[in-house]
C-alpha positions as protocol buffer text, in pm:
chain_id: "A"
residue {
  index: 1
  type: MET
  ca { x: 4115 y: 4524 z: -346 }
}
residue {
  index: 2
  type: SER
  ca { x: 4051 y: 4244 z: -96 }
}
residue {
  index: 3
  type: THR
  ca { x: 3724 y: 4054 z: -143 }
}
residue {
  index: 4
  type: ALA
  ca { x: 3804 y: 3767 z: 95 }
}
residue {
  index: 5
  type: PRO
  ca { x: 3504 y: 3842 z: 322 }
}
residue {
  index: 6
  type: LEU
  ca { x: 3272 y: 3782 z: 27 }
}
residue {
  index: 7
  type: ASP
  ca { x: 3376 y: 3417 z: 17 }
}
residue {
  index: 8
  type: ASN
  ca { x: 3195 y: 3365 z: 347 }
}
residue {
  index: 9
  type: ILE
  ca { x: 2872 y: 3541 z: 249 }
}
residue {
  index: 10
  type: VAL
  ca { x: 2575 y: 3335 z: 132 }
}
residue {
  index: 11
  type: ILE
  ca { x: 2277 y: 3451 z: -73 }
}
residue {
  index: 12
  type: VAL
  ca { x: 1961 y: 3260 z: 20 }
}
residue {
  index: 13
  type: LEU
  ca { x: 1649 y: 3273 z: -200 }
}
residue {
  index: 14
  type: SER
  ca { x: 1339 y: 3133 z: -32 }
}
residue {
  index: 15
  type: ARG
  ca { x: 1037 y: 3001 z: -223 }
}
residue {
  index: 16
  type: THR
  ca { x: 1136 y: 3161 z: -554 }
}
residue {
  index: 17
  type: SER
  ca { x: 846 y: 3130 z: -797 }
}
residue {
  index: 18
  type: HIS
  ca { x: 1017 y: 3207 z: -1130 }
}
residue {
  index: 19
  type: PRO
  ca { x: 1343 y: 3038 z: -1235 }
}
residue {
  index: 20
  type: GLY
  ca { x: 1446 y: 3346 z: -1433 }
}
residue {
  index: 21
  type: ASN
  ca { x: 1486 y: 3535 z: -1107 }
}
residue {
  index: 22
  type: ILE
  ca { x: 1723 y: 3269 z: -980 }
}
residue {
  index: 23
  type: GLY
  ca { x: 1935 y: 3315 z: -1291 }
}
residue {
  index: 24
  type: ALA
  ca { x: 1926 y: 3694 z: -1256 }
}
residue {
  index: 25
  type: ALA
  ca { x: 2033 y: 3665 z: -892 }
}
residue {
  index: 26
  type: ALA
  ca { x: 2324 y: 3439 z: -990 }
}
residue {
  index: 27
  type: ARG
  ca { x: 2437 y: 3694 z: -1247 }
}
residue {
  index: 28
  type: ALA
  ca { x: 2412 y: 3976 z: -993 }
}
residue {
  index: 29
  type: MET
  ca { x: 2617 y: 3773 z: -747 }
}
residue {
  index: 30
  type: LYS
  ca { x: 2895 y: 3685 z: -988 }
}
residue {
  index: 31
  type: THR
  ca { x: 2942 y: 4043 z: -1106 }
}
residue {
  index: 32
  type: MET
  ca { x: 3017 y: 4141 z: -747 }
}
residue {
  index: 33
  type: GLY
  ca { x: 3231 y: 3843 z: -648 }
}
residue {
  index: 34
  type: LEU
  ca { x: 2975 y: 3634 z: -460 }
}
residue {
  index: 35
  type: SER
  ca { x: 2955 y: 3264 z: -537 }
}
residue {
  index: 36
  type: THR
  ca { x: 2747 y: 3078 z: -276 }
}
residue {
  index: 37
  type: LEU
  ca { x: 2378 y: 3050 z: -359 }
}
residue {
  index: 38
  type: ARG
  ca { x: 2127 y: 2853 z: -153 }
}
residue {
  index: 39
  type: LEU
  ca { x: 1768 y: 2790 z: -261 }
}
residue {
  index: 40
  type: VAL
  ca { x: 1480 y: 2699 z: -29 }
}
residue {
  index: 41
  type: ARG
  ca { x: 1194 y: 2515 z: -203 }
}
residue {
  index: 42
  type: PRO
  ca { x: 1219 y: 2686 z: -544 }
}
residue {
  index: 43
  type: GLU
  ca { x: 916 y: 2614 z: -762 }
}
residue {
  index: 44
  type: GLN
  ca { x: 1132 y: 2527 z: -1061 }
}
residue {
  index: 45
  type: PHE
  ca { x: 1504 y: 2450 z: -1052 }
}
residue {
  index: 46
  type: PRO
  ca { x: 1719 y: 2350 z: -1234 }
}
residue {
  index: 47
  type: SER
  ca { x: 1578 y: 2528 z: -1535 }
}
residue {
  index: 48
  type: PRO
  ca { x: 1698 y: 2638 z: -1880 }
}
residue {
  index: 49
  type: ILE
  ca { x: 1532 y: 2971 z: -1812 }
}
residue {
  index: 50
  type: ALA
  ca { x: 1757 y: 3021 z: -1509 }
}
residue {
  index: 51
  type: GLN
  ca { x: 2059 y: 2923 z: -1715 }
}
residue {
  index: 52
  type: ALA
  ca { x: 1969 y: 3177 z: -1984 }
}
residue {
  index: 53
  type: ARG
  ca { x: 1909 y: 3461 z: -1736 }
}
residue {
  index: 54
  type: ALA
  ca { x: 2237 y: 3385 z: -1558 }
}
residue {
  index: 55
  type: SER
  ca { x: 2416 y: 3506 z: -1871 }
}
residue {
  index: 56
  type: GLY
  ca { x: 2746 y: 3332 z: -1803 }
}
residue {
  index: 57
  type: ALA
  ca { x: 2711 y: 3289 z: -1428 }
}
residue {
  index: 58
  type: THR
  ca { x: 2617 y: 2924 z: -1473 }
}
residue {
  index: 59
  type: ASP
  ca { x: 2893 y: 2816 z: -1234 }
}
residue {
  index: 60
  type: VAL
  ca { x: 2700 y: 2988 z: -952 }
}
residue {
  index: 61
  type: LEU
  ca { x: 2386 y: 2799 z: -1053 }
}
residue {
  index: 62
  type: ASP
  ca { x: 2569 y: 2468 z: -1084 }
}
residue {
  index: 63
  type: ALA
  ca { x: 2706 y: 2505 z: -730 }
}
residue {
  index: 64
  type: ALA
  ca { x: 2372 y: 2615 z: -580 }
}
residue {
  index: 65
  type: ARG
  ca { x: 2228 y: 2391 z: -309 }
}
residue {
  index: 66
  type: ILE
  ca { x: 1858 y: 2327 z: -252 }
}
residue {
  index: 67
  type: TYR
  ca { x: 1707 y: 2297 z: 97 }
}
residue {
  index: 68
  type: ASP
  ca { x: 1370 y: 2185 z: 226 }
}
residue {
  index: 69
  type: THR
  ca { x: 1358 y: 2447 z: 502 }
}
residue {
  index: 70
  type: LEU
  ca { x: 1505 y: 2788 z: 568 }
}
residue {
  index: 71
  type: ALA
  ca { x: 1637 y: 2662 z: 902 }
}
residue {
  index: 72
  type: ASP
  ca { x: 1845 y: 2400 z: 719 }
}
residue {
  index: 73
  type: ALA
  ca { x: 1980 y: 2658 z: 477 }
}
residue {
  index: 74
  type: LEU
  ca { x: 2092 y: 2882 z: 766 }
}
residue {
  index: 75
  type: ALA
  ca { x: 2218 y: 2616 z: 1007 }
}
residue {
  index: 76
  type: ASP
  ca { x: 2588 y: 2702 z: 969 }
}
residue {
  index: 77
  type: CYS
  ca { x: 2543 y: 3080 z: 965 }
}
residue {
  index: 78
  type: VAL
  ca { x: 2648 y: 3312 z: 1247 }
}
residue {
  index: 79
  type: LEU
  ca { x: 2460 y: 3617 z: 1114 }
}
residue {
  index: 80
  type: VAL
  ca { x: 2134 y: 3621 z: 918 }
}
residue {
  index: 81
  type: VAL
  ca { x: 2011 y: 3940 z: 750 }
}
residue {
  index: 82
  type: GLY
  ca { x: 1668 y: 3941 z: 588 }
}
residue {
  index: 83
  type: SER
  ca { x: 1583 y: 4171 z: 301 }
}
residue {
  index: 84
  type: SER
  ca { x: 1248 y: 4339 z: 357 }
}
residue {
  index: 85
  type: ALA
  ca { x: 1091 y: 4662 z: 243 }
}
residue {
  index: 86
  type: ARG
  ca { x: 846 y: 4660 z: 533 }
}
residue {
  index: 87
  type: ARG
  ca { x: 897 y: 4714 z: 904 }
}
residue {
  index: 88
  type: ARG
  ca { x: 821 y: 4392 z: 1097 }
}
residue {
  index: 89
  type: ASP
  ca { x: 769 y: 4303 z: 1461 }
}
residue {
  index: 90
  type: PHE
  ca { x: 997 y: 4064 z: 1645 }
}
residue {
  index: 91
  type: VAL
  ca { x: 1322 y: 4149 z: 1475 }
}
residue {
  index: 92
  type: ALA
  ca { x: 1613 y: 4298 z: 1661 }
}
residue {
  index: 93
  type: SER
  ca { x: 1701 y: 4586 z: 1432 }
}
residue {
  index: 94
  type: VAL
  ca { x: 1643 y: 4732 z: 1089 }
}
residue {
  index: 95
  type: SER
  ca { x: 1897 y: 4917 z: 878 }
}
residue {
  index: 96
  type: ASP
  ca { x: 1958 y: 5024 z: 521 }
}
residue {
  index: 97
  type: ALA
  ca { x: 2141 y: 4794 z: 280 }
}
residue {
  index: 98
  type: ARG
  ca { x: 2471 y: 4980 z: 314 }
}
residue {
  index: 99
  type: SER
  ca { x: 2487 y: 4955 z: 693 }
}
residue {
  index: 100
  type: ALA
  ca { x: 2381 y: 4590 z: 680 }
}
residue {
  index: 101
  type: ALA
  ca { x: 2650 y: 4513 z: 421 }
}
residue {
  index: 102
  type: ARG
  ca { x: 2917 y: 4660 z: 646 }
}
residue {
  index: 103
  type: GLN
  ca { x: 2809 y: 4438 z: 934 }
}
residue {
  index: 104
  type: CYS
  ca { x: 2798 y: 4132 z: 707 }
}
residue {
  index: 105
  type: VAL
  ca { x: 3152 y: 4194 z: 587 }
}
residue {
  index: 106
  type: SER
  ca { x: 3273 y: 4264 z: 941 }
}
residue {
  index: 107
  type: GLU
  ca { x: 3130 y: 3942 z: 1082 }
}
residue {
  index: 108
  type: ALA
  ca { x: 3223 y: 3717 z: 790 }
}
residue {
  index: 109
  type: SER
  ca { x: 3548 y: 3630 z: 969 }
}
residue {
  index: 110
  type: GLN
  ca { x: 3346 y: 3444 z: 1233 }
}
residue {
  index: 111
  type: GLY
  ca { x: 3166 y: 3210 z: 995 }
}
residue {
  index: 112
  type: ARG
  ca { x: 2903 y: 3205 z: 726 }
}
residue {
  index: 113
  type: VAL
  ca { x: 2685 y: 3514 z: 692 }
}
residue {
  index: 114
  type: ALA
  ca { x: 2352 y: 3487 z: 511 }
}
residue {
  index: 115
  type: LEU
  ca { x: 2150 y: 3746 z: 323 }
}
residue {
  index: 116
  type: VAL
  ca { x: 1796 y: 3613 z: 277 }
}
residue {
  index: 117
  type: PHE
  ca { x: 1538 y: 3710 z: 15 }
}
residue {
  index: 118
  type: GLY
  ca { x: 1175 y: 3596 z: 19 }
}
residue {
  index: 119
  type: CYS
  ca { x: 945 y: 3506 z: -267 }
}
residue {
  index: 120
  type: GLU
  ca { x: 874 y: 3760 z: -538 }
}
residue {
  index: 121
  type: MET
  ca { x: 511 y: 3830 z: -454 }
}
residue {
  index: 122
  type: SER
  ca { x: 521 y: 3879 z: -77 }
}
residue {
  index: 123
  type: GLY
  ca { x: 884 y: 3873 z: 37 }
}
residue {
  index: 124
  type: LEU
  ca { x: 977 y: 3709 z: 365 }
}
residue {
  index: 125
  type: ASP
  ca { x: 688 y: 3581 z: 572 }
}
residue {
  index: 126
  type: ASN
  ca { x: 668 y: 3613 z: 950 }
}
residue {
  index: 127
  type: ASP
  ca { x: 808 y: 3265 z: 1016 }
}
residue {
  index: 128
  type: GLU
  ca { x: 1107 y: 3338 z: 793 }
}
residue {
  index: 129
  type: ILE
  ca { x: 1159 y: 3672 z: 968 }
}
residue {
  index: 130
  type: LEU
  ca { x: 1201 y: 3487 z: 1299 }
}
residue {
  index: 131
  type: HIS
  ca { x: 1517 y: 3326 z: 1161 }
}
residue {
  index: 132
  type: CYS
  ca { x: 1676 y: 3667 z: 1094 }
}
residue {
  index: 133
  type: HIS
  ca { x: 1892 y: 3862 z: 1337 }
}
residue {
  index: 134
  type: ARG
  ca { x: 1814 y: 4185 z: 1158 }
}
residue {
  index: 135
  type: LEU
  ca { x: 1633 y: 4323 z: 855 }
}
residue {
  index: 136
  type: ALA
  ca { x: 1774 y: 4544 z: 582 }
}
residue {
  index: 137
  type: PHE
  ca { x: 1597 y: 4757 z: 324 }
}
residue {
  index: 138
  type: ILE
  ca { x: 1690 y: 4939 z: 5 }
}
residue {
  index: 139
  type: PRO
  ca { x: 1608 y: 5310 z: 50 }
}
residue {
  index: 140
  type: ALA
  ca { x: 1420 y: 5339 z: -278 }
}
residue {
  index: 141
  type: ASN
  ca { x: 1173 y: 5603 z: -391 }
}
residue {
  index: 142
  type: PRO
  ca { x: 883 y: 5573 z: -140 }
}
residue {
  index: 143
  type: ALA
  ca { x: 638 y: 5658 z: -417 }
}
residue {
  index: 144
  type: TYR
  ca { x: 756 y: 5356 z: -617 }
}
residue {
  index: 145
  type: ALA
  ca { x: 975 y: 5124 z: -415 }
}
residue {
  index: 146
  type: SER
  ca { x: 916 y: 4807 z: -618 }
}
residue {
  index: 147
  type: LEU
  ca { x: 1229 y: 4615 z: -714 }
}
residue {
  index: 148
  type: ASN
  ca { x: 1236 y: 4274 z: -879 }
}
residue {
  index: 149
  type: LEU
  ca { x: 1434 y: 4001 z: -706 }
}
residue {
  index: 150
  type: GLY
  ca { x: 1735 y: 4013 z: -935 }
}
residue {
  index: 151
  type: SER
  ca { x: 1766 y: 4390 z: -893 }
}
residue {
  index: 152
  type: ALA
  ca { x: 1740 y: 4365 z: -515 }
}
residue {
  index: 153
  type: VAL
  ca { x: 2016 y: 4103 z: -504 }
}
residue {
  index: 154
  type: GLN
  ca { x: 2227 y: 4325 z: -731 }
}
residue {
  index: 155
  type: VAL
  ca { x: 2195 y: 4626 z: -497 }
}
residue {
  index: 156
  type: PHE
  ca { x: 2289 y: 4424 z: -189 }
}
residue {
  index: 157
  type: ALA
  ca { x: 2574 y: 4250 z: -374 }
}
residue {
  index: 158
  type: TYR
  ca { x: 2713 y: 4588 z: -479 }
}
residue {
  index: 159
  type: GLU
  ca { x: 2698 y: 4717 z: -121 }
}
residue {
  index: 160
  type: LEU
  ca { x: 2873 y: 4403 z: 3 }
}
residue {
  index: 161
  type: ARG
  ca { x: 3153 y: 4449 z: -249 }
}
residue {
  index: 162
  type: MET
  ca { x: 3192 y: 4815 z: -159 }
}
residue {
  index: 163
  type: ALA
  ca { x: 3204 y: 4730 z: 212 }
}
residue {
  index: 164
  type: ALA
  ca { x: 3478 y: 4475 z: 145 }
}
residue {
  index: 165
  type: ALA
  ca { x: 3672 y: 4720 z: -71 }
}
residue {
  index: 166
  type: MET
  ca { x: 3655 y: 5003 z: 183 }
}
residue {
  index: 167
  type: GLY
  ca { x: 3842 y: 4801 z: 445 }
}
residue {
  index: 168
  type: GLY
  ca { x: 3538 y: 4703 z: 644 }
}
residue {
  index: 169
  type: GLY
  ca { x: 3686 y: 4354 z: 640 }
}
residue {
  index: 170
  type: TYR
  ca { x: 3750 y: 4106 z: 913 }
}
residue {
  index: 171
  type: ASP
  ca { x: 3712 y: 4196 z: 1275 }
}
residue {
  index: 172
  type: ASP
  ca { x: 4048 y: 4134 z: 1442 }
}
residue {
  index: 173
  type: THR
  ca { x: 3887 y: 4062 z: 1778 }
}
residue {
  index: 174
  type: PRO
  ca { x: 3865 y: 3684 z: 1820 }
}
residue {
  index: 175
  type: LYS
  ca { x: 3527 y: 3553 z: 1926 }
}
residue {
  index: 176
  type: ALA
  ca { x: 3346 y: 3230 z: 1866 }
}
residue {
  index: 177
  type: ALA
  ca { x: 3008 y: 3332 z: 1728 }
}
residue {
  index: 178
  type: ALA
  ca { x: 2728 y: 3080 z: 1763 }
}
residue {
  index: 179
  type: THR
  ca { x: 2585 y: 2931 z: 1446 }
}
residue {
  index: 180
  type: GLN
  ca { x: 2215 y: 2950 z: 1374 }
}
residue {
  index: 181
  type: GLU
  ca { x: 2188 y: 2575 z: 1434 }
}
residue {
  index: 182
  type: GLU
  ca { x: 2339 y: 2613 z: 1781 }
}
residue {
  index: 183
  type: ILE
  ca { x: 2099 y: 2896 z: 1859 }
}
residue {
  index: 184
  type: GLU
  ca { x: 1799 y: 2693 z: 1738 }
}
residue {
  index: 185
  type: ARG
  ca { x: 1906 y: 2406 z: 1966 }
}
residue {
  index: 186
  type: MET
  ca { x: 1928 y: 2653 z: 2252 }
}
residue {
  index: 187
  type: TYR
  ca { x: 1572 y: 2771 z: 2183 }
}
residue {
  index: 188
  type: ALA
  ca { x: 1448 y: 2411 z: 2181 }
}
residue {
  index: 189
  type: HIS
  ca { x: 1630 y: 2337 z: 2508 }
}
residue {
  index: 190
  type: LEU
  ca { x: 1492 y: 2649 z: 2674 }
}
residue {
  index: 191
  type: GLU
  ca { x: 1141 y: 2560 z: 2560 }
}
residue {
  index: 192
  type: ARG
  ca { x: 1168 y: 2214 z: 2717 }
}
residue {
  index: 193
  type: ALA
  ca { x: 1304 y: 2358 z: 3042 }
}
residue {
  index: 194
  type: LEU
  ca { x: 1042 y: 2632 z: 3069 }
}
residue {
  index: 195
  type: THR
  ca { x: 769 y: 2380 z: 2990 }
}
residue {
  index: 196
  type: VAL
  ca { x: 874 y: 2128 z: 3255 }
}
residue {
  index: 197
  type: SER
  ca { x: 911 y: 2411 z: 3508 }
}
residue {
  index: 198
  type: GLY
  ca { x: 553 y: 2523 z: 3444 }
}
residue {
  index: 199
  type: PHE
  ca { x: 650 y: 2869 z: 3321 }
}
residue {
  index: 200
  type: PHE
  ca { x: 555 y: 2797 z: 2958 }
}
residue {
  index: 201
  type: ASP
  ca { x: 231 y: 2632 z: 2850 }
}
residue {
  index: 202
  type: PRO
  ca { x: 259 y: 2494 z: 2492 }
}
residue {
  index: 203
  type: ALA
  ca { x: -120 y: 2493 z: 2466 }
}
residue {
  index: 204
  type: HIS
  ca { x: -123 y: 2871 z: 2518 }
}
residue {
  index: 205
  type: PRO
  ca { x: 209 y: 2999 z: 2383 }
}
residue {
  index: 206
  type: LYS
  ca { x: 90 y: 3356 z: 2325 }
}
residue {
  index: 207
  type: ARG
  ca { x: 393 y: 3547 z: 2186 }
}
residue {
  index: 208
  type: LEU
  ca { x: 662 y: 3430 z: 2426 }
}
residue {
  index: 209
  type: TRP
  ca { x: 896 y: 3273 z: 2170 }
}
residue {
  index: 210
  type: PRO
  ca { x: 884 y: 3551 z: 1911 }
}
residue {
  index: 211
  type: ARG
  ca { x: 966 y: 3796 z: 2190 }
}
residue {
  index: 212
  type: LEU
  ca { x: 1249 y: 3578 z: 2323 }
}
residue {
  index: 213
  type: ARG
  ca { x: 1390 y: 3544 z: 1971 }
}
residue {
  index: 214
  type: ARG
  ca { x: 1386 y: 3921 z: 1931 }
}
residue {
  index: 215
  type: LEU
  ca { x: 1558 y: 3958 z: 2268 }
}
residue {
  index: 216
  type: PHE
  ca { x: 1840 y: 3719 z: 2181 }
}
residue {
  index: 217
  type: ALA
  ca { x: 1875 y: 3856 z: 1829 }
}
residue {
  index: 218
  type: ARG
  ca { x: 1964 y: 4196 z: 1974 }
}
residue {
  index: 219
  type: THR
  ca { x: 2287 y: 4050 z: 2111 }
}
residue {
  index: 220
  type: ARG
  ca { x: 2511 y: 3867 z: 1863 }
}
residue {
  index: 221
  type: LEU
  ca { x: 2522 y: 3544 z: 2062 }
}
residue {
  index: 222
  type: GLU
  ca { x: 2860 y: 3380 z: 2104 }
}
residue {
  index: 223
  type: ARG
  ca { x: 2903 y: 3006 z: 2144 }
}
residue {
  index: 224
  type: GLU
  ca { x: 3001 y: 3046 z: 2508 }
}
residue {
  index: 225
  type: GLU
  ca { x: 2683 y: 3245 z: 2576 }
}
residue {
  index: 226
  type: VAL
  ca { x: 2472 y: 2974 z: 2415 }
}
residue {
  index: 227
  type: ASP
  ca { x: 2643 y: 2719 z: 2641 }
}
residue {
  index: 228
  type: ILE
  ca { x: 2557 y: 2935 z: 2945 }
}
residue {
  index: 229
  type: PHE
  ca { x: 2187 y: 2947 z: 2856 }
}
residue {
  index: 230
  type: ARG
  ca { x: 2181 y: 2574 z: 2791 }
}
residue {
  index: 231
  type: GLY
  ca { x: 2343 y: 2523 z: 3130 }
}
residue {
  index: 232
  type: ILE
  ca { x: 2066 y: 2732 z: 3286 }
}
residue {
  index: 233
  type: ALA
  ca { x: 1810 y: 2519 z: 3104 }
}
residue {
  index: 234
  type: ARG
  ca { x: 1969 y: 2198 z: 3235 }
}
residue {
  index: 235
  type: ASN
  ca { x: 1958 y: 2335 z: 3589 }
}
residue {
  index: 236
  type: ILE
  ca { x: 1590 y: 2430 z: 3552 }
}
residue {
  index: 237
  type: GLU
  ca { x: 1513 y: 2079 z: 3425 }
}
residue {
  index: 238
  type: ALA
  ca { x: 1702 y: 1921 z: 3716 }
}
residue {
  index: 239
  type: LEU
  ca { x: 1521 y: 2138 z: 3974 }
}
residue {
  index: 240
  type: ALA
  ca { x: 1183 y: 2061 z: 3817 }
}
residue {
  index: 241
  type: GLN
  ca { x: 1258 y: 1688 z: 3821 }
}
residue {
  index: 242
  type: GLU
  ca { x: 1370 y: 1705 z: 4185 }
}
residue {
  index: 243
  type: ALA
  ca { x: 1053 y: 1892 z: 4277 }
}
residue {
  index: 244
  type: GLN
  ca { x: 847 y: 1627 z: 4100 }
}
residue {
  index: 245
  type: ARG
  ca { x: 1025 y: 1346 z: 4287 }
}
residue {
  index: 246
  type: SER
  ca { x: 967 y: 1531 z: 4616 }
}
residue {
  index: 247
  type: ARG
  ca { x: 594 y: 1562 z: 4543 }
}
residue {
  index: 248
  type: GLU
  ca { x: 572 y: 1195 z: 4454 }
}
residue {
  index: 249
  type: ALA
  ca { x: 752 y: 1098 z: 4775 }
}
residue {
  index: 250
  type: GLN
  ca { x: 513 y: 1312 z: 4981 }
}
residue {
  index: 251
  type: ARG
  ca { x: 212 y: 1150 z: 4813 }
}
residue {
  index: 252
  type: SER
  ca { x: 362 y: 807 z: 4875 }
}
residue {
  index: 253
  type: ARG
  ca { x: 412 y: 881 z: 5246 }
}
residue {
  index: 254
  type: ALA
  ca { x: 60 y: 1020 z: 5275 }
}
residue {
  index: 255
  type: SER
  ca { x: -82 y: 708 z: 5112 }
}
residue {
  index: 256
  type: ALA
  ca { x: 118 y: 485 z: 5351 }
}
residue {
  index: 257
  type: GLN
  ca { x: -16 y: 672 z: 5653 }
}
residue {
  index: 258
  type: ASP
  ca { x: -371 y: 625 z: 5530 }
}
């Protein structure tokens, strides 16, 4: 059974409140062949409680990296899937854990793929959701759908292993998928260009950027596509600067005539 795709899949735990859940997640990962754990602002880590709950998966904990922001933890990822039991606005698509696992395994040949879990009490918040290309849920009993963090990681890890085992492995079609860092830089560049052009007013943003993020998340952006949009942004900036110079020249001529 080939599990090579699993080497490129990252489990990200954001704002975890109890260290025991980090240990349980590490154990769930190791049983299914996952080894890369990233933690965003955990309340307590390292911790002997996490070590105890890991039950032998201490190598996963020892290799875990801690990040100040979710954006930093996802910077090198080409696909980001958020785990959420609730339907949210401004996300491209929602699927069950099995379908999401198949996509994760398929796209792991292009670069790092992240599966993100929010804090125990409230899950992913709206800002964290904006970093996800899609959401995935566990189709649990609707009358009692509560799963603790370790159990949720275990279910997703199992589905990832099954997807890898069933030959849903690497996509043979070569394509250079954009990393999340490259996409974030594109968003920042577009915001500057739309601001200088007068289309976007930072003082009254409304919901433009969440909607644009949802739009782009529907397409799995490739690096070449990101370059195209940044080229468009550069052209907008150049046109806006030329228009500004033209206005200043007209004012200068008008002042001279006066």
